[in-house]
C-alpha positions as CSV (number, residue, x, y, z in Angstrom):
1,X,-0.1,0.6,0.1
2,X,2.0,3.2,-1.0
3,X,2.2,5.9,1.7
4,X,0.6,9.6,1.2
5,X,3.0,11.8,1.5
6,X,3.2,14.8,3.8
7,X,5.8,17.2,2.7
8,X,4.1,19.7,1.5
9,X,3.0,20.4,5.1
10,X,6.4,19.8,6.5
11,X,5.6,17.1,7.8
12,X,7.2,13.3,7.1
13,X,5.4,11.2,5.6
14,X,2.5,8.8,7.5
15,X,3.5,5.5,8.6
16,X,1.2,2.6,7.5
17,X,-1.5,1.8,10.3
18,X,-0.4,-1.3,12.2
19,X,3.0,0.4,12.9
20,X,4.1,0.5,16.9
21,X,6.3,3.5,16.2
22,X,3.5,5.5,14.7
23,X,1.3,7.7,17.4
24,X,-0.2,10.4,15.7
25,X,1.0,13.5,14.6
26,X,4.0,15.2,16.0
27,X,3.7,16.6,19.3
28,X,3.8,20.3,18.6
29,X,7.0,22.7,19.1
30,X,7.1,24.1,22.8
31,X,5.9,28.1,22.8
32,X,9.4,30.6,23.2
33,X,8.5,31.2,26.9
34,X,8.9,27.9,28.2
35,X,11.8,27.2,25.9
36,X,13.5,30.4,27.5
37,X,12.5,29.8,30.9
38,X,14.5,26.1,30.4
39,X,17.7,27.5,29.0
40,X,17.7,30.0,31.9
41,X,17.4,27.3,34.1
42,X,19.7,24.8,32.9
43,X,22.0,28.1,32.8
44,X,21.6,28.6,35.9
45,X,22.6,24.9,37.0
46,X,25.7,25.3,35.1
47,X,26.6,28.3,36.0
48,X,27.0,27.1,39.9
49,X,27.9,24.2,38.8
50,X,31.3,25.9,37.3
51,X,31.3,28.2,40.4
52,X,31.6,24.9,42.5
53,X,34.2,23.8,40.4
54,X,36.4,26.9,40.2
55,X,36.1,26.6,43.9
56,X,37.2,23.8,44.3
57,X,39.9,23.6,41.5
58,X,41.4,26.7,42.1
59,X,41.9,27.2,46.0
60,X,39.1,27.3,48.7
61,X,37.5,30.0,50.5
62,X,39.7,33.2,50.9
63,X,40.5,34.5,54.5
64,X,37.7,36.4,54.3
65,X,34.9,34.1,53.6
66,X,36.3,32.0,56.1
67,X,36.4,35.2,59.2
68,X,32.7,35.8,57.8
69,X,31.4,32.2,58.8
70,X,32.9,32.8,61.8
71,X,31.1,35.3,62.7
72,X,28.3,33.1,61.7
73,X,29.2,30.5,64.1
74,X,29.9,33.3,67.0
75,X,26.1,34.3,66.3
76,X,24.7,30.7,66.2
77,X,26.9,29.5,69.7
78,X,25.0,32.5,71.5
79,X,21.8,31.7,69.7
80,X,21.9,28.6,70.2
81,X,23.7,28.4,74.1
82,X,26.1,25.6,71.9
83,X,29.4,26.2,74.5
84,X,31.0,22.9,72.7
85,X,30.7,25.3,69.2
86,X,32.2,28.6,71.4
87,X,34.7,26.4,72.4
88,X,35.4,25.2,68.9
89,X,36.0,28.3,67.5
90,X,37.8,30.3,70.3
91,X,41.3,30.9,70.2
92,X,42.0,29.8,73.8
93,X,39.1,27.4,73.8
94,X,36.8,29.3,76.2
95,X,37.6,28.1,79.2
96,X,35.1,28.1,82.4
97,X,32.2,29.2,79.0
98,X,28.6,27.9,80.2
99,X,25.3,28.7,78.5
100,X,24.3,31.0,81.6
101,X,26.7,33.2,80.9
102,X,24.1,34.5,77.8
103,X,21.0,36.6,79.6
104,X,17.9,35.4,78.1
105,X,16.5,37.1,75.0
106,X,20.1,37.7,73.7
107,X,19.8,37.4,70.2
108,X,23.1,37.8,68.0
109,X,23.5,38.2,64.0
110,X,27.1,38.5,62.5
111,X,28.4,42.0,62.0
112,X,31.3,43.0,59.9
113,X,34.6,42.0,59.6
114,X,38.1,42.6,58.8
115,X,41.2,40.8,57.6
116,X,44.5,42.4,57.6
117,X,47.1,38.8,56.9
118,X,46.6,37.3,59.9
119,X,44.8,39.1,62.1
120,X,41.6,40.3,61.6
121,X,38.3,41.5,63.4
122,X,35.0,39.9,63.5
123,X,31.8,41.9,64.2
124,X,29.1,40.2,65.9
125,X,25.6,42.2,66.3
126,X,23.5,42.1,69.7
127,X,20.1,43.1,70.4
128,X,18.8,42.3,73.9
129,X,15.8,44.2,75.9
130,X,15.1,46.4,72.7
131,X,18.5,47.5,72.6
132,X,20.9,47.0,69.6
133,X,24.5,47.0,70.1
134,X,27.8,46.1,68.1
135,X,30.4,44.4,69.5
136,X,34.1,42.8,67.7
137,X,36.6,40.7,68.8
138,X,40.0,40.4,67.9
139,X,40.4,37.2,65.0
140,X,43.7,35.5,64.6
141,X,44.8,33.1,61.4
142,X,46.3,29.5,63.0
143,X,47.2,27.7,60.1
144,X,44.5,27.5,57.7
145,X,41.9,28.1,60.1
146,X,40.4,31.3,62.0
147,X,39.4,31.5,65.7
148,X,38.2,34.2,67.8
149,X,39.8,36.2,70.7
150,X,39.2,38.9,72.9
151,X,36.8,41.9,72.6
152,X,38.2,44.7,70.9
153,X,38.0,47.8,73.2
């Protein structure tokens, strides 16, 4: 049985009846908006992946990134009353630290950091009893890691 030609409409020739691969006319092309969204999503994943690969291949965190992470850990240690975390990031091991040292209602968040060579400062924003203040602590580089020292006066 001869096949009908659909060439004039830009469609491939119709398959004979009973062909298991023939399921009907071709699906319509996706709309431009959906395709653009998909491309943007894939590009975002690739860019993120490239950034991660560059991070892994060409170095690690900068000292400023590490000190910013230290500020986040300080805030977490205070907010969660986590003396083990406080001790682990303290340059002197935070001897005698107790979760009782932090008054109820104190909220901490990371503040500004500075890095100059192997030293710097770690900022901490404190909120308590409706008042806000900023504190700064010394930061010290030991090997590849950073630790928190005494308050800056």
